[in-house]
C-alpha positions in Angstrom: 117.5 84.7 97.0 115.8 84.3 94.2 115.5 80.4 93.1 115.9 81.1 89.4 119.6 82.0 89.7 120.5 78.3 91.7 119.3 76.5 88.6 122.4 76.1 86.1 122.5 74.8 82.9 120.9 72.0 81.9 118.3 72.8 84.7 120.6 70.8 87.3 119.6 72.9 90.6 123.1 71.9 92.6 122.5 71.9 96.5 125.9 70.8 97.9 127.4 74.4 99.2 124.3 75.4 100.6 124.1 75.5 104.0 121.7 72.8 105.5 119.8 75.0 107.5 118.4 76.7 104.5 118.7 73.8 101.7 115.3 72.2 101.8 113.6 76.1 101.7 115.1 77.0 98.7 114.5 73.6 97.0 110.5 73.4 97.7 110.5 77.1 96.4 112.1 76.5 93.5 109.6 73.2 92.9 106.4 75.8 93.7 107.9 78.5 91.3 108.1 76.1 87.9 105.6 75.8 85.3 103.3 72.8 85.3 104.8 69.8 83.4 108.3 71.7 84.5 111.3 70.0 86.1 114.7 70.4 87.4 117.8 68.0 88.3 118.3 68.1 91.7 122.2 67.6 93.1 123.3 67.0 96.4 125.8 65.1 98.4 123.6 62.6 99.7 120.0 60.6 99.1 117.3 63.2 99.2 115.0 61.0 101.1 113.7 63.1 103.7 112.6 65.4 101.2 110.9 63.1 99.3 108.8 62.2 102.3 108.0 66.1 102.9 106.7 66.5 99.3 105.3 63.2 99.7 103.3 65.0 102.4 102.1 67.4 101.1 101.8 67.8 97.6 100.8 64.1 97.3 100.1 63.1 92.9 101.5 66.5 92.3 105.0 65.5 91.3 107.2 62.4 89.8 110.5 61.8 91.6 113.6 60.0 89.7 116.6 58.9 91.0 118.9 59.5 87.9 122.3 58.7 90.0 122.3 57.2 93.3 125.6 58.1 95.3 128.5 57.4 96.7 129.5 60.7 95.8 127.0 62.3 94.1 122.9 62.2 93.9 121.0 63.7 91.6 117.2 63.6 91.4 114.7 64.7 88.8 111.9 66.3 90.1 108.5 67.4 88.0 105.9 69.3 89.2 102.4 67.2 87.4 99.8 69.5 89.0 99.9 73.3 90.4 100.3 73.5 93.8 99.4 75.4 96.7 102.4 77.5 99.0 102.2 75.9 102.6 101.9 77.8 105.3 106.0 76.9 106.6 108.4 74.6 105.2 110.5 73.3 107.5 114.7 74.0 106.5 116.3 71.3 108.1 118.3 68.4 106.0 117.5 65.3 108.8 121.0 65.6 110.2 122.8 65.9 107.2 
């Protein structure tokens, strides 16, 4: 799936309708494809804390993670790419039970 079609107007990536089995992989792919100093706003139906920990483990110091809205219905996180990144060997696709 092409990630450029997932980021809509105003740089919002609405992942609420995306099946959990592929959600993390698509978010990560979209972030990896971002130019340095660019961002998108992740819109989800739960707080993407497991994804934050995955980013922190795989790409420390290469991103910022700013909560813009914290529920209860919507969670919005602005994810900015600070430095060039390497593509991981594999990308888990789970949502930690969500």
